[in-house]
N, CA, C and O atoms as a GROMACS GRO file, in nm:
protein
  484
    1MET      N    1   0.083  -0.120   0.000
    1MET     CA    2   0.000   0.000   0.000
    1MET      C    3   0.087   0.125   0.000
    1MET      O    4   0.131   0.172   0.105
    2THR      N    5   0.111   0.178  -0.116
    2THR     CA    6   0.195   0.297  -0.126
    2THR      C    7   0.123   0.424  -0.084
    2THR      O    8   0.187   0.527  -0.062
    3SER      N    9  -0.008   0.420  -0.071
    3SER     CA   10  -0.085   0.539  -0.033
    3SER      C   11  -0.056   0.583   0.110
    3SER      O   12  -0.091   0.694   0.148
    4ASN      N   13   0.008   0.497   0.190
    4ASN     CA   14   0.042   0.531   0.328
    4ASN      C   15   0.167   0.617   0.338
    4ASN      O   16   0.201   0.662   0.447
    5PHE      N   17   0.236   0.641   0.227
    5PHE     CA   18   0.364   0.711   0.231
    5PHE      C   19   0.355   0.845   0.159
    5PHE      O   20   0.285   0.859   0.059
    6GLU      N   21   0.428   0.942   0.212
    6GLU     CA   22   0.430   1.076   0.154
    6GLU      C   23   0.573   1.114   0.119
    6GLU      O   24   0.667   1.075   0.187
    7ILE      N   25   0.587   1.191   0.012
    7ILE     CA   26   0.719   1.240  -0.028
    7ILE      C   27   0.776   1.325   0.085
    7ILE      O   28   0.708   1.410   0.142
    8GLY      N   29   0.903   1.300   0.117
    8GLY     CA   30   0.971   1.373   0.223
    8GLY      C   31   0.966   1.305   0.359
    8GLY      O   32   1.038   1.343   0.451
    9GLN      N   33   0.883   1.204   0.370
    9GLN     CA   34   0.870   1.130   0.495
    9GLN      C   35   0.998   1.053   0.525
    9GLN      O   36   1.057   0.994   0.435
   10ILE      N   37   1.041   1.054   0.652
   10ILE     CA   38   1.158   0.978   0.697
   10ILE      C   39   1.108   0.854   0.771
   10ILE      O   40   1.025   0.862   0.861
   11LEU      N   41   1.160   0.738   0.730
   11LEU     CA   42   1.114   0.611   0.785
   11LEU      C   43   1.233   0.521   0.821
   11LEU      O   44   1.344   0.539   0.773
   12ASP      N   45   1.204   0.423   0.906
   12ASP     CA   46   1.301   0.318   0.933
   12ASP      C   47   1.263   0.199   0.846
   12ASP      O   48   1.145   0.166   0.831
   13GLY      N   49   1.364   0.133   0.790
   13GLY     CA   50   1.339   0.018   0.706
   13GLY      C   51   1.447  -0.085   0.724
   13GLY      O   52   1.544  -0.065   0.796
   14LYS      N   53   1.428  -0.197   0.654
   14LYS     CA   54   1.524  -0.307   0.664
   14LYS      C   55   1.559  -0.352   0.523
   14LYS      O   56   1.470  -0.377   0.441
   15VAL      N   57   1.689  -0.364   0.494
   15VAL     CA   58   1.735  -0.407   0.362
   15VAL      C   59   1.697  -0.553   0.342
   15VAL      O   60   1.734  -0.640   0.421
   16THR      N   61   1.622  -0.578   0.234
   16THR     CA   62   1.574  -0.714   0.207
   16THR      C   63   1.640  -0.776   0.084
   16THR      O   64   1.635  -0.898   0.065
   17GLY      N   65   1.703  -0.693   0.003
   17GLY     CA   66   1.768  -0.745  -0.116
   17GLY      C   67   1.862  -0.642  -0.175
   17GLY      O   68   1.841  -0.521  -0.161
   18ILE      N   69   1.966  -0.690  -0.242
   18ILE     CA   70   2.065  -0.600  -0.302
   18ILE      C   71   2.090  -0.643  -0.445
   18ILE      O   72   2.111  -0.761  -0.474
   19GLN      N   73   2.087  -0.546  -0.534
   19GLN     CA   74   2.117  -0.566  -0.675
   19GLN      C   75   2.227  -0.466  -0.712
   19GLN      O   76   2.251  -0.372  -0.636
   20PRO      N   77   2.293  -0.483  -0.825
   20PRO     CA   78   2.399  -0.390  -0.864
   20PRO      C   79   2.349  -0.245  -0.876
   20PRO      O   80   2.428  -0.152  -0.861
   21TYR      N   81   2.222  -0.226  -0.903
   21TYR     CA   82   2.166  -0.093  -0.923
   21TYR      C   83   2.106  -0.031  -0.798
   21TYR      O   84   2.072   0.088  -0.800
   22GLY      N   85   2.091  -0.107  -0.689
   22GLY     CA   86   2.032  -0.051  -0.568
   22GLY      C   87   1.993  -0.156  -0.468
   22GLY      O   88   2.022  -0.275  -0.484
   23ALA      N   89   1.926  -0.110  -0.361
   23ALA     CA   90   1.886  -0.200  -0.253
   23ALA      C   91   1.735  -0.189  -0.230
   23ALA      O   92   1.678  -0.080  -0.234
   24PHE      N   93   1.672  -0.303  -0.205
   24PHE     CA   94   1.531  -0.306  -0.172
   24PHE      C   95   1.518  -0.298  -0.020
   24PHE      O   96   1.587  -0.369   0.054
   25VAL      N   97   1.428  -0.211   0.024
   25VAL     CA   98   1.411  -0.187   0.167
   25VAL      C   99   1.264  -0.208   0.203
   25VAL      O  100   1.175  -0.148   0.143
   26ALA      N  101   1.240  -0.294   0.302
   26ALA     CA  102   1.104  -0.317   0.350
   26ALA      C  103   1.066  -0.202   0.443
   26ALA      O  104   1.136  -0.171   0.539
   27LEU      N  105   0.953  -0.138   0.411
   27LEU     CA  106   0.905  -0.026   0.493
   27LEU      C  107   0.803  -0.073   0.595
   27LEU      O  108   0.789  -0.015   0.703
   28ASN      N  109   0.731  -0.180   0.561
   28ASN     CA  110   0.638  -0.246   0.653
   28ASN      C  111   0.617  -0.388   0.600
   28ASN      O  112   0.691  -0.434   0.513
   29GLU      N  113   0.517  -0.458   0.652
   29GLU     CA  114   0.493  -0.597   0.612
   29GLU      C  115   0.455  -0.610   0.465
   29GLU      O  116   0.480  -0.714   0.403
   30GLU      N  117   0.395  -0.504   0.408
   30GLU     CA  118   0.341  -0.514   0.272
   30GLU      C  119   0.422  -0.438   0.167
   30GLU      O  120   0.412  -0.469   0.049
   31THR      N  121   0.500  -0.340   0.208
   31THR     CA  122   0.560  -0.248   0.112
   31THR      C  123   0.712  -0.247   0.118
   31THR      O  124   0.773  -0.241   0.224
   32GLN      N  125   0.770  -0.253  -0.002
   32GLN     CA  126   0.915  -0.237  -0.018
   32GLN      C  127   0.939  -0.116  -0.106
   32GLN      O  128   0.855  -0.080  -0.189
   33GLY      N  129   1.052  -0.054  -0.088
   33GLY     CA  130   1.093   0.056  -0.174
   33GLY      C  131   1.233   0.028  -0.225
   33GLY      O  132   1.301  -0.063  -0.177
   34LEU      N  133   1.276   0.106  -0.324
   34LEU     CA  134   1.408   0.089  -0.381
   34LEU      C  135   1.494   0.210  -0.352
   34LEU      O  136   1.453   0.324  -0.375
   35VAL      N  137   1.614   0.184  -0.300
   35VAL     CA  138   1.716   0.288  -0.285
   35VAL      C  139   1.812   0.269  -0.401
   35VAL      O  140   1.888   0.172  -0.405
   36HIS      N  141   1.808   0.361  -0.497
   36HIS     CA  142   1.899   0.354  -0.612
   36HIS      C  143   2.042   0.369  -0.562
   36HIS      O  144   2.065   0.436  -0.461
   37ILE      N  145   2.137   0.307  -0.630
   37ILE     CA  146   2.278   0.311  -0.587
   37ILE      C  147   2.329   0.454  -0.567
   37ILE      O  148   2.414   0.478  -0.482
   38SER      N  149   2.277   0.548  -0.646
   38SER     CA  150   2.320   0.688  -0.632
   38SER      C  151   2.265   0.754  -0.507
   38SER      O  152   2.309   0.863  -0.470
   39GLU      N  153   2.170   0.689  -0.441
   39GLU     CA  154   2.108   0.745  -0.321
   39GLU      C  155   2.154   0.673  -0.193
   39GLU      O  156   2.095   0.694  -0.086
   40VAL      N  157   2.257   0.589  -0.203
   40VAL     CA  158   2.303   0.514  -0.086
   40VAL      C  159   2.382   0.603   0.010
   40VAL      O  160   2.359   0.600   0.130
   41THR      N  161   2.473   0.682  -0.044
   41THR     CA  162   2.556   0.769   0.039
   41THR      C  163   2.607   0.885  -0.045
   41THR      O  164   2.595   0.883  -0.168
   42HIS      N  165   2.664   0.984   0.020
   42HIS     CA  166   2.724   1.095  -0.053
   42HIS      C  167   2.852   1.046  -0.120
   42HIS      O  168   2.927   0.969  -0.061
   43GLY      N  169   2.875   1.088  -0.241
   43GLY     CA  170   2.994   1.044  -0.314
   43GLY      C  171   2.962   0.926  -0.403
   43GLY      O  172   2.848   0.881  -0.410
   44TYR      N  173   3.065   0.878  -0.470
   44TYR     CA  174   3.052   0.770  -0.567
   44TYR      C  175   3.049   0.634  -0.499
   44TYR      O  176   3.130   0.608  -0.410
   45VAL      N  177   2.956   0.550  -0.538
   45VAL     CA  178   2.947   0.413  -0.487
   45VAL      C  179   2.979   0.318  -0.602
   45VAL      O  180   2.901   0.304  -0.696
   46LYS      N  181   3.094   0.254  -0.593
   46LYS     CA  182   3.134   0.158  -0.697
   46LYS      C  183   3.062   0.025  -0.676
   46LYS      O  184   3.007  -0.033  -0.770
   47ASP      N  185   3.064  -0.023  -0.552
   47ASP     CA  186   3.001  -0.151  -0.519
   47ASP      C  187   2.909  -0.131  -0.400
   47ASP      O  188   2.955  -0.099  -0.290
   48ILE      N  189   2.781  -0.150  -0.420
   48ILE     CA  190   2.682  -0.128  -0.315
   48ILE      C  191   2.706  -0.218  -0.193
   48ILE      O  192   2.669  -0.183  -0.081
   49HIS      N  193   2.769  -0.334  -0.217
   49HIS     CA  194   2.797  -0.427  -0.106
   49HIS      C  195   2.898  -0.369  -0.007
   49HIS      O  196   2.907  -0.418   0.106
   50ASP      N  197   2.972  -0.267  -0.047
   50ASP     CA  198   3.065  -0.202   0.046
   50ASP      C  199   2.991  -0.116   0.148
   50ASP      O  200   3.049  -0.075   0.248
   51HIS      N  201   2.862  -0.090   0.123
   51HIS     CA  202   2.786   0.000   0.209
   51HIS      C  203   2.667  -0.066   0.278
   51HIS      O  204   2.629  -0.027   0.388
   52LEU      N  205   2.610  -0.167   0.214
   52LEU     CA  206   2.488  -0.229   0.267
   52LEU      C  207   2.496  -0.381   0.258
   52LEU      O  208   2.561  -0.437   0.170
   53THR      N  209   2.426  -0.446   0.352
   53THR     CA  210   2.408  -0.591   0.346
   53THR      C  211   2.262  -0.622   0.380
   53THR      O  212   2.195  -0.543   0.446
   54VAL      N  213   2.214  -0.735   0.333
   54VAL     CA  214   2.077  -0.777   0.363
   54VAL      C  215   2.062  -0.789   0.515
   54VAL      O  216   2.145  -0.849   0.582
   55GLY      N  217   1.955  -0.730   0.566
   55GLY     CA  218   1.928  -0.733   0.710
   55GLY      C  219   1.962  -0.604   0.780
   55GLY      O  220   1.922  -0.584   0.895
   56ASP      N  221   2.036  -0.514   0.714
   56ASP     CA  222   2.071  -0.385   0.775
   56ASP      C  223   1.945  -0.304   0.803
   56ASP      O  224   1.854  -0.298   0.721
   57GLU      N  225   1.943  -0.242   0.919
   57GLU     CA  226   1.837  -0.145   0.953
   57GLU      C  227   1.885  -0.010   0.903
   57GLU      O  228   1.995   0.033   0.935
   58VAL      N  229   1.802   0.058   0.823
   58VAL     CA  230   1.841   0.186   0.765
   58VAL      C  231   1.731   0.290   0.782
   58VAL      O  232   1.613   0.257   0.793
   59LYS      N  233   1.772   0.415   0.784
   59LYS     CA  234   1.680   0.527   0.786
   59LYS      C  235   1.673   0.578   0.643
   59LYS      O  236   1.776   0.604   0.580
   60VAL      N  237   1.550   0.593   0.591
   60VAL     CA  238   1.532   0.635   0.451
   60VAL      C  239   1.434   0.751   0.442
   60VAL      O  240   1.350   0.773   0.529
   61LYS      N  241   1.449   0.826   0.333
   61LYS     CA  242   1.358   0.935   0.302
   61LYS      C  243   1.282   0.897   0.175
   61LYS      O  244   1.342   0.848   0.079
   62VAL      N  245   1.153   0.921   0.173
   62VAL     CA  246   1.071   0.891   0.056
   62VAL      C  247   1.092   1.002  -0.047
   62VAL      O  248   1.066   1.119  -0.020
   63LEU      N  249   1.138   0.963  -0.166
   63LEU     CA  250   1.162   1.058  -0.274
   63LEU      C  251   1.044   1.066  -0.370
   63LEU      O  252   1.006   1.174  -0.415
   64GLN      N  253   0.985   0.950  -0.401
   64GLN     CA  254   0.873   0.942  -0.496
   64GLN      C  255   0.781   0.828  -0.457
   64GLN      O  256   0.824   0.726  -0.404
   65VAL      N  257   0.653   0.848  -0.484
   65VAL     CA  258   0.554   0.742  -0.464
   65VAL      C  259   0.475   0.729  -0.593
   65VAL      O  260   0.414   0.826  -0.639
   66ASP      N  261   0.474   0.609  -0.650
   66ASP     CA  262   0.396   0.582  -0.771
   66ASP      C  263   0.289   0.480  -0.733
   66ASP      O  264   0.314   0.360  -0.730
   67GLU      N  265   0.168   0.533  -0.704
   67GLU     CA  266   0.060   0.445  -0.658
   67GLU      C  267   0.013   0.349  -0.767
   67GLU      O  268  -0.028   0.237  -0.738
   68GLU      N  269   0.017   0.394  -0.893
   68GLU     CA  270  -0.027   0.307  -1.004
   68GLU      C  271   0.061   0.184  -1.015
   68GLU      O  272   0.012   0.072  -1.034
   69LYS      N  273   0.193   0.204  -1.005
   69LYS     CA  274   0.287   0.092  -1.018
   69LYS      C  275   0.323   0.032  -0.882
   69LYS      O  276   0.398  -0.066  -0.875
   70ASN      N  277   0.270   0.091  -0.777
   70ASN     CA  278   0.296   0.044  -0.640
   70ASN      C  279   0.445   0.046  -0.608
   70ASN      O  280   0.499  -0.050  -0.552
   71LYS      N  281   0.513   0.157  -0.646
   71LYS     CA  282   0.657   0.171  -0.624
   71LYS      C  283   0.687   0.291  -0.536
   71LYS      O  284   0.621   0.394  -0.543
   72VAL      N  285   0.790   0.273  -0.452
   72VAL     CA  286   0.835   0.382  -0.366
   72VAL      C  287   0.985   0.398  -0.388
   72VAL      O  288   1.062   0.302  -0.373
   73SER      N  289   1.027   0.519  -0.424
   73SER     CA  290   1.170   0.549  -0.440
   73SER      C  291   1.221   0.611  -0.312
   73SER      O  292   1.160   0.702  -0.256
   74LEU      N  293   1.334   0.558  -0.265
   74LEU     CA  294   1.388   0.598  -0.136
   74LEU      C  295   1.530   0.650  -0.146
   74LEU      O  296   1.598   0.628  -0.247
   75SER      N  297   1.575   0.719  -0.041
   75SER     CA  298   1.712   0.766  -0.032
   75SER      C  299   1.764   0.751   0.110
   75SER      O  300   1.700   0.794   0.206
   76ILE      N  301   1.880   0.690   0.121
   76ILE     CA  302   1.949   0.687   0.250
   76ILE      C  303   2.032   0.814   0.262
   76ILE      O  304   2.041   0.874   0.369
   77ARG      N  305   2.092   0.854   0.152
   77ARG     CA  306   2.178   0.972   0.147
   77ARG      C  307   2.107   1.097   0.197
   77ARG      O  308   2.168   1.180   0.265
   78ALA      N  309   1.979   1.111   0.166
   78ALA     CA  310   1.903   1.230   0.204
   78ALA      C  311   1.880   1.240   0.355
   78ALA      O  312   1.840   1.344   0.406
   79THR      N  313   1.907   1.130   0.427
   79THR     CA  314   1.891   1.134   0.572
   79THR      C  315   2.023   1.161   0.643
   79THR      O  316   2.028   1.172   0.766
   80GLN      N  317   2.130   1.172   0.566
   80GLN     CA  318   2.263   1.193   0.623
   80GLN      C  319   2.310   1.336   0.597
   80GLN      O  320   2.275   1.398   0.496
   81GLU      N  321   2.388   1.387   0.688
   81GLU     CA  322   2.445   1.520   0.669
   81GLU      C  323   2.552   1.512   0.560
   81GLU      O  324   2.634   1.421   0.557
   82ALA      N  325   2.547   1.609   0.471
   82ALA     CA  326   2.645   1.612   0.362
   82ALA      C  327   2.784   1.640   0.419
   82ALA      O  328   2.798   1.721   0.511
   83PRO      N  329   2.886   1.574   0.365
   83PRO     CA  330   3.022   1.602   0.413
   83PRO      C  331   3.061   1.746   0.377
   83PRO      O  332   3.022   1.799   0.273
   84LYS      N  333   3.136   1.805   0.466
   84LYS     CA  334   3.179   1.942   0.440
   84LYS      C  335   3.279   1.943   0.326
   84LYS      O  336   3.368   1.859   0.318
   85ALA      N  337   3.261   2.039   0.239
   85ALA     CA  338   3.349   2.052   0.123
   85ALA      C  339   3.488   2.094   0.170
   85ALA      O  340   3.502   2.181   0.256
   86LYS      N  341   3.588   2.031   0.111
   86LYS     CA  342   3.725   2.068   0.143
   86LYS      C  343   3.755   2.200   0.074
   86LYS      O  344   3.713   2.221  -0.040
   87PRO      N  345   3.827   2.289   0.140
   87PRO     CA  346   3.862   2.414   0.073
   87PRO      C  347   3.952   2.386  -0.047
   87PRO      O  348   4.045   2.306  -0.039
   88LYS      N  349   3.922   2.452  -0.155
   88LYS     CA  350   4.002   2.432  -0.275
   88LYS      C  351   4.137   2.497  -0.258
   88LYS      O  352   4.149   2.608  -0.204
   89GLN      N  353   4.239   2.427  -0.304
   89GLN     CA  354   4.373   2.482  -0.296
   89GLN      C  355   4.393   2.575  -0.414
   89GLN      O  356   4.354   2.546  -0.527
   90VAL      N  357   4.456   2.687  -0.384
   90VAL     CA  358   4.482   2.785  -0.488
   90VAL      C  359   4.604   2.740  -0.567
   90VAL      O  360   4.709   2.709  -0.510
   91LYS      N  361   4.588   2.735  -0.698
   91LYS     CA  362   4.701   2.696  -0.782
   91LYS      C  363   4.805   2.807  -0.780
   91LYS      O  364   4.771   2.926  -0.786
   92GLN      N  365   4.929   2.768  -0.772
   92GLN     CA  366   5.036   2.866  -0.777
   92GLN      C  367   5.055   2.910  -0.920
   92GLN      O  368   5.040   2.831  -1.014
   93LYS      N  369   5.087   3.037  -0.936
   93LYS     CA  370   5.109   3.091  -1.070
   93LYS      C  371   5.228   3.021  -1.134
   93LYS      O  372   5.327   2.990  -1.067
   94GLN      N  373   5.216   2.996  -1.263
   94GLN     CA  374   5.328   2.939  -1.335
   94GLN      C  375   5.438   3.043  -1.343
   94GLN      O  376   5.413   3.163  -1.353
   95GLU      N  377   5.558   2.995  -1.340
   95GLU     CA  378   5.669   3.088  -1.354
   95GLU      C  379   5.661   3.153  -1.490
   95GLU      O  380   5.612   3.094  -1.586
   96GLU      N  381   5.710   3.276  -1.496
   96GLU     CA  382   5.702   3.351  -1.620
   96GLU      C  383   5.778   3.281  -1.733
   96GLU      O  384   5.742   3.294  -1.850
   97THR      N  385   5.883   3.207  -1.698
   97THR     CA  386   5.962   3.141  -1.802
   97THR      C  387   5.892   3.017  -1.856
   97THR      O  388   5.925   2.971  -1.966
   98GLU      N  389   5.798   2.962  -1.782
   98GLU     CA  390   5.730   2.840  -1.823
   98GLU      C  391   5.616   2.876  -1.918
   98GLU      O  392   5.528   2.954  -1.881
   99PRO      N  393   5.616   2.822  -2.037
   99PRO     CA  394   5.509   2.855  -2.132
   99PRO      C  395   5.376   2.794  -2.088
   99PRO      O  396   5.373   2.684  -2.032
  100ALA      N  397   5.268   2.864  -2.113
  100ALA     CA  398   5.136   2.814  -2.079
  100ALA      C  399   5.087   2.723  -2.192
  100ALA      O  400   5.122   2.743  -2.308
  101GLY      N  401   5.007   2.625  -2.157
  101GLY     CA  402   4.949   2.537  -2.258
  101GLY      C  403   5.048   2.434  -2.308
  101GLY      O  404   5.133   2.386  -2.232
  102PHE      N  405   5.037   2.398  -2.434
  102PHE     CA  406   5.126   2.298  -2.492
  102PHE      C  407   5.177   2.349  -2.626
  102PHE      O  408   5.119   2.437  -2.689
  103ASN      N  409   5.285   2.291  -2.666
  103ASN     CA  410   5.343   2.327  -2.796
  103ASN      C  411   5.312   2.218  -2.896
  103ASN      O  412   5.301   2.100  -2.861
  104THR      N  413   5.297   2.259  -3.019
  104THR     CA  414   5.272   2.159  -3.123
  104THR      C  415   5.403   2.088  -3.154
  104THR      O  416   5.510   2.132  -3.113
  105LEU      N  417   5.394   1.981  -3.226
  105LEU     CA  418   5.512   1.903  -3.264
  105LEU      C  419   5.610   1.990  -3.344
  105LEU      O  420   5.731   1.980  -3.325
  106LYS      N  421   5.558   2.072  -3.430
  106LYS     CA  422   5.642   2.160  -3.511
  106LYS      C  423   5.724   2.255  -3.422
  106LYS      O  424   5.843   2.278  -3.446
  107ASP      N  425   5.659   2.310  -3.319
  107ASP     CA  426   5.727   2.401  -3.227
  107ASP      C  427   5.834   2.327  -3.147
  107ASP      O  428   5.942   2.382  -3.123
  108LYS      N  429   5.806   2.206  -3.107
  108LYS     CA  430   5.898   2.130  -3.024
  108LYS      C  431   6.014   2.071  -3.105
  108LYS      O  432   6.121   2.048  -3.050
  109LEU      N  433   5.994   2.047  -3.235
  109LEU     CA  434   6.095   1.984  -3.318
  109LEU      C  435   6.226   2.061  -3.316
  109LEU      O  436   6.334   2.003  -3.303
  110GLU      N  437   6.217   2.192  -3.329
  110GLU     CA  438   6.338   2.274  -3.329
  110GLU      C  439   6.412   2.262  -3.195
  110GLU      O  440   6.534   2.250  -3.191
  111GLU      N  441   6.336   2.265  -3.089
  111GLU     CA  442   6.396   2.251  -2.955
  111GLU      C  443   6.464   2.115  -2.939
  111GLU      O  444   6.574   2.107  -2.884
  112TRP      N  445   6.400   2.010  -2.987
  112TRP     CA  446   6.457   1.876  -2.976
  112TRP      C  447   6.585   1.862  -3.060
  112TRP      O  448   6.681   1.796  -3.020
  113MET      N  449   6.583   1.925  -3.177
  113MET     CA  450   6.702   1.921  -3.263
  113MET      C  451   6.820   1.986  -3.193
  113MET      O  452   6.932   1.933  -3.197
  114LYS      N  453   6.798   2.100  -3.129
  114LYS     CA  454   6.905   2.168  -3.056
  114LYS      C  455   6.956   2.080  -2.943
  114LYS      O  456   7.076   2.067  -2.923
  115GLN      N  457   6.864   2.020  -2.869
  115GLN     CA  458   6.902   1.935  -2.757
  115GLN      C  459   6.984   1.816  -2.806
  115GLN      O  460   7.083   1.781  -2.743
  116SER      N  461   6.944   1.754  -2.914
  116SER     CA  462   7.017   1.637  -2.963
  116SER      C  463   7.154   1.676  -3.016
  116SER      O  464   7.249   1.598  -3.003
  117SER      N  465   7.168   1.794  -3.076
  117SER     CA  466   7.298   1.835  -3.126
  117SER      C  467   7.393   1.867  -3.010
  117SER      O  468   7.514   1.847  -3.023
  118TYR      N  469   7.342   1.917  -2.900
  118TYR     CA  470   7.426   1.942  -2.783
  118TYR      C  471   7.475   1.811  -2.723
  118TYR      O  472   7.588   1.803  -2.674
  119ASN      N  473   7.391   1.708  -2.726
  119ASN     CA  474   7.426   1.580  -2.666
  119ASN      C  475   7.529   1.506  -2.750
  119ASN      O  476   7.598   1.418  -2.698
  120ARG      N  477   7.543   1.537  -2.878
  120ARG     CA  478   7.637   1.466  -2.965
  120ARG      C  479   7.779   1.520  -2.949
  120ARG      O  480   7.875   1.448  -2.976
  121LYS      N  481   7.793   1.640  -2.907
  121LYS     CA  482   7.926   1.701  -2.897
  121LYS      C  483   8.003   1.648  -2.782
  121LYS      O  484   8.117   1.689  -2.759
   0.00000   0.00000   0.00000
């Protein structure tokens, strides 16, 4: 019965199944929802098994309810505080002698020729 759930609602659930694309979470005796792999935690999740196992008790937020298809989309990530962003490091200015960007092969050829002639002497 998906009509018992509202978008934004925070619930306790239990992981009942895991697939490469997400985890199924039982919300009550009759209803399961899906936590897509992108909604498991903040940041990139390569393998969902690194974060969840069947039987885990989890706190989830209802993202979508589709009563026609009897589906509930859930998020664990939405119940967690986002990690604080690390301050970006300021890039140091390139030295004036260092050229910016890259040189084409034609530009570098002359330089390489000079270098090779110095090495032969």
